[in-house]
C-alpha positions as CSV (number, residue, x, y, z in Angstrom):
1,M,11.3,10.0,36.6
2,R,11.2,6.2,36.9
3,V,7.9,4.5,35.9
4,S,6.3,3.2,39.1
5,R,2.6,2.3,38.3
6,S,2.9,-1.0,40.1
7,V,5.3,-1.6,43.0
8,L,5.4,-5.2,44.1
9,A,6.2,-6.1,47.7
10,V,8.2,-9.4,48.0
11,P,9.2,-11.1,51.3
12,A,13.0,-11.3,51.2
13,S,12.8,-14.4,53.3
14,S,11.4,-16.5,50.5
15,T,13.8,-17.1,47.6
16,K,10.9,-18.7,45.6
17,M,8.8,-15.6,45.9
18,V,11.8,-13.4,45.1
19,E,12.3,-15.2,41.8
20,K,8.5,-15.1,41.0
21,G,8.5,-11.4,41.7
22,L,11.4,-10.7,39.4
23,S,9.6,-12.6,36.6
24,S,6.4,-10.5,37.1
25,G,5.3,-7.5,35.1
26,A,5.6,-5.0,38.0
27,D,7.3,-1.7,37.1
28,L,9.2,-1.8,40.4
29,L,9.5,-4.4,43.1
30,F,11.2,-4.3,46.5
31,L,12.5,-7.2,48.6
32,D,11.1,-6.6,52.1
33,L,13.2,-7.0,55.2
34,E,10.6,-5.3,57.4
35,D,7.0,-6.4,58.1
36,A,7.2,-9.5,55.9
37,V,10.1,-11.0,57.8
38,A,10.0,-12.4,61.4
39,P,12.7,-11.2,63.8
40,G,14.5,-14.5,63.8
41,Q,14.8,-14.5,60.0
42,K,16.1,-11.0,59.5
43,A,19.8,-11.9,59.1
44,E,19.1,-14.8,56.7
45,A,16.7,-12.6,54.7
46,R,19.4,-9.9,54.5
47,G,21.7,-12.4,52.8
48,N,18.9,-13.2,50.3
49,V,18.7,-9.5,49.4
50,I,22.5,-9.4,48.9
51,R,22.4,-12.4,46.6
52,A,19.3,-11.2,44.7
53,V,20.8,-7.7,44.1
54,S,24.2,-9.1,43.1
55,E,23.3,-12.2,41.1
56,L,19.7,-12.2,39.8
57,D,18.2,-10.6,36.7
58,W,16.0,-7.6,37.6
59,R,14.9,-7.4,33.9
60,G,15.9,-3.7,33.4
61,R,14.3,-2.5,36.7
62,P,16.3,-0.9,39.5
63,S,17.2,-3.2,42.3
64,M,15.4,-2.3,45.5
65,Y,14.8,-3.5,49.0
66,R,13.0,-2.2,52.1
67,M,15.1,-1.9,55.3
68,N,13.8,-2.0,58.8
69,A,12.8,1.3,60.5
70,L,15.4,3.4,62.2
71,D,13.9,2.8,65.6
72,T,14.7,-1.0,65.4
73,P,18.0,-2.8,66.2
74,Y,18.1,-4.1,62.6
75,F,18.3,-1.0,60.5
76,Y,22.0,-0.3,60.6
77,R,23.0,-3.8,59.5
78,D,20.3,-3.7,56.8
79,V,22.0,-0.6,55.4
80,I,25.7,-1.4,56.0
81,E,25.8,-5.1,55.2
82,V,23.7,-4.9,52.0
83,A,25.4,-1.7,50.7
84,E,28.9,-3.1,51.4
85,E,28.3,-6.4,49.8
86,A,26.0,-5.4,46.9
87,G,26.5,-1.7,46.6
88,E,27.7,-1.9,43.0
89,S,24.4,-3.4,41.9
90,L,22.1,-1.7,44.4
91,D,19.9,1.2,43.2
92,L,17.2,1.9,45.8
93,I,16.5,1.5,49.5
94,L,12.9,2.0,50.7
95,V,12.8,3.5,54.2
96,P,9.8,2.8,56.3
97,K,8.2,5.0,59.0
98,V,10.2,8.1,58.1
99,E,9.3,10.8,60.7
100,R,12.0,13.5,60.5
101,P,14.4,14.8,57.9
102,E,17.2,13.7,60.2
103,D,16.2,10.0,59.6
104,L,17.2,10.4,55.9
105,A,20.2,12.5,56.8
106,T,21.4,9.6,59.0
107,L,21.1,7.1,56.2
108,D,22.8,9.5,53.8
109,T,25.8,9.7,56.2
110,L,25.9,5.9,56.5
111,L,25.8,5.4,52.7
112,R,28.4,8.0,52.1
113,G,30.8,6.1,54.4
114,V,30.1,2.8,52.6
115,E,30.4,4.4,49.2
116,A,33.7,6.0,50.1
117,A,35.1,2.7,51.6
118,R,34.0,0.6,48.6
119,G,34.9,3.1,45.9
120,L,31.3,3.6,44.8
121,A,30.0,6.7,43.1
122,P,28.9,9.2,45.9
123,G,25.1,9.4,46.1
124,G,24.6,6.5,43.7
125,I,22.3,4.5,46.1
126,K,19.0,6.3,46.1
127,L,16.2,6.4,48.8
128,E,12.4,6.2,48.8
129,A,10.6,7.2,52.0
130,Q,7.3,5.9,53.5
131,I,5.1,8.4,55.3
132,E,3.2,6.2,57.8
133,T,2.8,8.3,61.0
134,A,1.3,11.6,62.2
135,L,4.8,12.9,62.9
136,G,6.0,12.0,59.4
137,L,3.1,13.9,57.9
138,V,3.8,17.0,60.0
139,N,7.4,17.0,58.8
140,I,6.7,15.9,55.3
141,D,8.0,19.0,53.5
142,A,11.4,18.8,55.3
143,I,11.5,15.1,54.7
144,A,10.9,15.6,51.0
145,R,13.9,17.9,50.8
146,A,16.2,16.1,53.2
147,T,18.6,14.6,50.7
148,D,19.3,14.5,47.0
149,R,19.2,10.7,47.3
150,L,15.4,10.8,47.7
151,E,13.3,9.8,44.7
152,A,9.8,9.1,46.0
153,L,7.3,9.3,48.9
154,H,5.1,6.3,49.6
155,F,1.9,6.3,51.7
156,G,1.5,3.6,54.4
157,P,-2.2,3.6,55.1
158,G,-2.3,0.8,57.8
159,D,0.4,2.3,60.0
160,Y,-0.9,5.8,59.5
161,A,-4.3,4.8,60.6
162,A,-2.8,3.2,63.7
163,S,-0.7,6.3,64.4
164,V,-3.7,8.7,64.4
165,R,-5.9,6.1,66.1
166,M,-8.2,5.9,63.2
167,P,-10.4,2.8,63.3
168,Q,-9.9,0.6,60.3
169,T,-10.8,-2.9,59.3
170,S,-9.8,-3.0,55.7
171,I,-6.4,-1.6,54.5
172,G,-6.7,0.2,51.2
173,T,-10.5,-0.1,50.6
174,A,-13.6,1.3,52.2
175,D,-15.0,-0.3,55.3
176,E,-18.0,0.4,57.6
177,W,-16.2,3.4,59.1
178,D,-16.1,5.2,55.8
179,D,-19.9,5.4,55.7
180,L,-19.8,7.5,58.8
181,Y,-17.4,10.2,57.4
182,P,-18.6,12.8,55.0
183,G,-15.9,12.3,52.4
184,H,-12.8,10.2,51.9
185,R,-11.1,9.7,55.3
186,F,-7.6,9.6,53.8
187,H,-8.0,12.5,51.4
188,Y,-6.0,14.9,53.5
189,V,-2.9,12.7,54.0
190,M,-2.9,11.4,50.5
191,H,-3.2,14.9,48.9
192,R,-0.6,16.2,51.4
193,I,1.9,13.5,50.2
194,V,1.3,14.3,46.5
195,V,1.8,18.0,47.1
196,A,5.0,17.5,49.1
197,A,6.3,15.1,46.5
198,R,5.6,17.3,43.5
199,A,7.0,20.4,45.2
200,A,10.3,18.5,45.7
201,G,10.3,16.8,42.3
202,L,9.6,13.4,43.6
203,R,7.3,10.5,42.7
204,A,4.3,9.7,44.8
205,V,3.2,6.0,45.4
206,D,0.0,4.9,47.1
207,G,-0.1,2.0,49.6
208,P,-1.6,-1.4,49.1
209,V,-5.0,-3.0,49.1
210,A,-4.6,-5.8,51.6
211,D,-7.4,-8.0,50.3
212,F,-5.8,-9.2,47.0
213,R,-9.1,-10.9,46.0
214,D,-11.1,-7.7,46.1
215,E,-10.8,-6.7,42.4
216,E,-13.5,-4.0,42.6
217,G,-12.0,-2.5,45.7
218,L,-8.5,-2.5,44.1
219,R,-10.0,-0.7,41.0
220,K,-11.7,2.0,43.1
221,S,-8.6,2.5,45.2
222,C,-6.4,2.9,42.1
223,L,-8.7,5.3,40.4
224,L,-9.0,7.4,43.6
225,A,-5.3,7.6,44.0
226,R,-4.7,8.4,40.4
227,S,-7.4,11.1,40.6
228,I,-5.4,12.8,43.4
229,G,-2.1,12.6,41.5
230,F,-0.3,9.5,42.6
231,D,2.0,7.8,40.1
232,G,1.3,4.3,41.1
233,K,0.4,1.8,43.9
234,W,1.8,-1.0,45.9
235,C,0.8,-4.6,45.0
236,I,1.1,-7.3,47.7
237,H,0.2,-10.1,45.2
238,P,1.3,-10.6,41.6
239,G,-2.3,-10.9,40.6
240,Q,-2.8,-7.2,41.3
241,I,-0.2,-6.0,38.9
242,G,-2.1,-6.1,35.7
243,A,-5.0,-4.0,37.0
244,V,-2.7,-1.5,38.7
245,N,-0.6,-1.0,35.5
246,E,-3.8,-0.5,33.5
247,L,-5.5,1.9,35.8
248,F,-2.4,4.1,36.3
249,S,-1.9,4.3,32.5
250,P,-3.7,6.9,30.4
251,T,-6.8,5.5,28.5
252,E,-7.1,5.7,24.8
253,E,-9.5,8.6,25.2
254,E,-7.1,10.5,27.4
255,V,-4.3,10.1,24.9
256,E,-6.5,11.1,22.0
257,W,-7.6,14.3,23.9
258,A,-3.9,15.1,24.8
259,E,-2.8,14.7,21.2
260,K,-5.6,17.0,20.0
261,V,-4.6,19.6,22.6
262,V,-0.9,19.6,21.7
263,A,-1.6,19.6,18.0
264,A,-4.0,22.5,18.3
265,Y,-1.4,24.4,20.4
266,E,1.3,23.8,17.9
267,E,-0.9,25.0,15.0
268,A,-2.0,28.1,16.9
269,E,1.6,28.9,17.8
270,A,2.8,28.5,14.2
271,A,0.0,30.8,13.1
272,G,0.8,33.4,15.8
273,S,-2.6,32.9,17.4
274,G,-3.2,33.1,21.1
275,S,-6.6,31.5,21.0
276,I,-6.9,27.7,21.1
277,S,-10.0,25.6,20.9
278,V,-10.4,21.8,21.0
279,D,-13.8,20.2,20.3
280,G,-15.5,23.5,21.0
281,K,-13.8,24.1,24.3
282,M,-11.2,26.8,25.0
283,V,-7.7,25.4,26.0
284,D,-5.4,27.3,28.2
285,A,-1.7,26.8,29.3
286,A,-2.7,24.5,32.1
287,S,-4.6,22.2,29.7
288,I,-1.4,22.0,27.5
289,R,0.7,21.1,30.5
290,M,-1.8,18.4,31.5
291,A,-1.9,17.1,27.9
292,R,1.9,16.8,27.8
293,N,2.0,15.0,31.1
294,T,-0.5,12.5,29.7
295,L,1.6,11.9,26.6
296,D,4.8,11.6,28.6
297,L,3.1,9.0,30.9
298,A,1.7,7.1,27.9
299,G,5.1,6.9,26.3
300,S,7.0,5.8,29.4
301,S,4.4,3.2,30.3
302,E,4.7,1.3,27.0
303,A,7.9,-0.4,27.8
304,P,7.3,-3.3,30.3
305,P,10.2,-5.0,32.2
306,K,12.4,-7.0,29.8
307,G,11.7,-10.6,29.3
């Protein structure tokens, strides 16, 4: 799986911000043609995506952009124009507001046509899907298995709250409404996304904290998402990247524990013993799997984007 602790959103309409984003320490970034671009700037921004994908240095990261949703008049040009002009260098397309498996099947068909016409490897352009509506959540299992192109599910908390008519004044962090609910208001949808992603072998990425100045709110949001099982989180400002990368990486204590568990398991296996204990606590097969996950994550997180 790709490393995606931090996923930076960059408006495709601003060449300056695109260049700044590419020089950042984000694990992934996408050039946004959707919410960050006004209707009158969509066509020009699409050209910026083509140039950035074809000509700029992504520093070892996959090239990625977010198209407009399939219920808009922009989506088909977002797909066909960019894929035709920059398909040889294009790795990922982020698809907003996915509600049915047919949405991804439609994109798969369009991309297969472009790939065939341009002589590109079939299936080479991958997809990542945002779950942002009630209908998308209802259909999430089918969405997660809709196409072999799909690599990740992303949570869109703002649009999801609007979809289910959930009052919200702060995207990504707690507000006054959270005090009225006995628990975390987004627990169900977040856990549902993680379960669907893992069952289909996909990554799971949490949505953003809108107030990029709220460092404590960002920290709490990251830790909560990681505790549920998310791989990473969106950043809407480069200043959020460092904290997100840190909080979605195993701590020294976690790595030390994992190394002890794996070492104890290997020693017990070599000795033919079925009983394993670490620091006075019994360790079972689930503990070993969790330990190996931790070590895999620690190893894959050590290599930042190339300078």
